[in-house]
Structures are given as C-alpha cells and as structure tokens.
MARKEVO-303670 format. One line per field, with one value per residue (C-alpha): residue number from 1; residue in one letter; x negated, y, z negated. Coordinates in nm, 3 decimals. Layout:
% MARKEVO-303670
num	NUM  ...
residu	A  ...
xx	X  ...
yy	Y  ...
zz	Z  ...
END
This chain:
% MARKEVO-303670
num	1  2  3  4  5  6  7  8  9  10  11  12  13  14  15  16  17  18  19  20  21  22  23  24  25  26  27  28  29  30  31  32  33  34  35  36  37  38  39  40  41  42  43  44  45  46  47  48  49  50  51  52  53  54  55  56  57  58  59  60  61  62  63  64  65  66  67  68  69  70  71  72  73  74  75  76  77  78  79  80  81  82  83  84  85  86  87  88  89  90  91  92  93  94  95  96  97  98  99  100  101  102  103  104  105  106  107  108  109  110  111
residu	X  X  X  X  X  X  X  X  X  X  X  X  X  X  X  X  X  X  X  X  X  X  X  X  X  X  X  X  X  X  X  X  X  X  X  X  X  X  X  X  X  X  X  X  X  X  X  X  X  X  X  X  X  X  X  X  X  X  X  X  X  X  X  X  X  X  X  X  X  X  X  X  X  X  X  X  X  X  X  X  X  X  X  X  X  X  X  X  X  X  X  X  X  X  X  X  X  X  X  X  X  X  X  X  X  X  X  X  X  X  X
xx	-6.158  -5.995  -5.940  -5.774  -5.523  -5.438  -5.396  -5.176  -4.955  -4.934  -4.819  -4.570  -4.422  -4.387  -4.214  -3.962  -3.902  -3.830  -3.569  -3.416  -3.378  -3.228  -2.851  -2.664  -2.434  -2.286  -2.208  -1.862  -1.889  -2.030  -1.707  -1.660  -1.650  -1.506  -1.555  -1.867  -1.928  -1.807  -2.084  -1.927  -2.094  -2.069  -2.249  -2.016  -1.719  -1.892  -1.966  -1.590  -1.558  -1.306  -1.232  -1.439  -1.123  -0.973  -1.176  -1.309  -0.976  -1.110  -1.382  -1.357  -1.601  -1.913  -2.225  -2.232  -1.897  -1.907  -1.935  -1.596  -1.723  -1.733  -1.354  -1.260  -1.403  -1.395  -1.110  -0.809  -0.851  -0.717  -0.773  -0.663  -0.930  -1.195  -1.051  -0.697  -0.824  -1.032  -0.753  -0.500  -0.707  -0.924  -0.689  -0.400  -0.610  -0.738  -0.393  -0.251  -0.521  -0.549  -0.927  -1.187  -1.165  -0.809  -0.854  -1.020  -1.294  -1.385  -1.468  -1.588  -1.813  -2.041  -2.403
yy	0.163  0.496  0.566  0.221  0.285  0.622  0.476  0.200  0.434  0.656  0.376  0.263  0.618  0.633  0.318  0.396  0.755  0.584  0.351  0.643  0.839  0.561  0.587  0.372  0.134  -0.194  -0.463  -0.592  -0.858  -1.171  -1.354  -1.217  -1.466  -1.299  -0.927  -0.730  -0.671  -0.345  -0.117  0.075  0.419  0.399  0.723  0.906  0.791  0.868  1.222  1.261  1.262  0.972  0.795  0.476  0.293  0.360  0.079  -0.075  -0.139  -0.360  -0.096  0.009  0.316  0.165  0.056  -0.031  -0.149  -0.493  -0.584  -0.648  -0.997  -1.085  -1.131  -1.122  -1.419  -1.527  -1.746  -1.675  -1.786  -1.624  -1.286  -1.198  -1.278  -1.007  -0.951  -0.902  -0.680  -0.459  -0.432  -0.333  -0.096  0.063  0.079  0.197  0.475  0.588  0.589  0.785  1.050  1.060  1.060  0.792  0.505  0.374  0.136  -0.211  -0.100  0.196  -0.013  -0.331  -0.138  -0.322  -0.226
zz	5.886  5.811  6.178  6.221  5.938  6.080  6.425  6.305  6.105  6.402  6.628  6.365  6.341  6.723  6.744  6.461  6.621  6.960  6.812  6.616  6.919  7.136  7.182  6.940  7.138  7.067  7.318  7.271  7.539  7.361  7.412  7.770  8.045  8.355  8.328  8.245  7.873  7.720  7.596  7.286  7.219  6.828  6.778  7.015  6.803  6.466  6.608  6.664  6.279  6.292  5.965  5.958  5.854  6.192  6.326  6.026  5.876  5.592  5.492  5.145  5.175  5.022  5.210  5.568  5.743  5.869  6.238  6.417  6.489  6.118  6.127  6.489  6.663  7.029  6.980  6.756  6.383  6.069  6.245  6.603  6.857  6.941  7.274  7.144  6.852  7.092  7.331  7.077  6.891  7.152  7.452  7.228  7.082  7.417  7.570  7.275  7.253  7.642  7.612  7.691  7.942  7.991  8.279  8.274  8.516  8.298  8.002  8.188  8.425  8.659  8.602
END
C-alpha cells in the first residue's frame, strides 16, 4: 500500500512539473474565421517586465487579471470586438517599439 501511495504521488509530481515547464501561451483566435489563430506568448511579455495594465487595462492590481475575452467578445458589444482590441493594442505597440511581429502573416502564422 505504501509503495502505491508513493508511486501515485510521484506520478502526480511529474504531471504538475510537466505543466509548469510548458510554455505559457494563449490562443487569441477563438473568433478567427479566415486567418490562422494567433498564439500569444504571455510569459515572454511578462518577462519583459511590462506593467500588467498595458494589456489588462481594467486590472486593479489584486488577484489574477481577467482574460481579454471577458470584455472583448467576437462581435462588438459594450467593448470593442476582440479583433479590434488586439489589432489596436498589439499592433500599435509592436510598431511603436519596433519589436515583435508587425505583419499579418507573422502573428497569423500557418502551422
């Protein structure tokens, strides 16, 4: 019985470690119809020491920031559509900083 418990704990530890080591990316293409979805490397942006409010503009500094899709839906509602919000925020920043992808095909890369 003791060996079984140790084995189960070991397997659980390995699974958790594998998920922790995996790159943190978000797919920003759930509304996408024509172009491949954008894979957003969240950890890479966090490692640049950006203020979270640069992207999470409603974030008040407590707990986890909400997902973009909480407010920005596929179609325009109270907030701009997800497509418009991402293009405005992401592309504008990449062009201003002259870093990161700045062409459609660089973000919407075919697999």
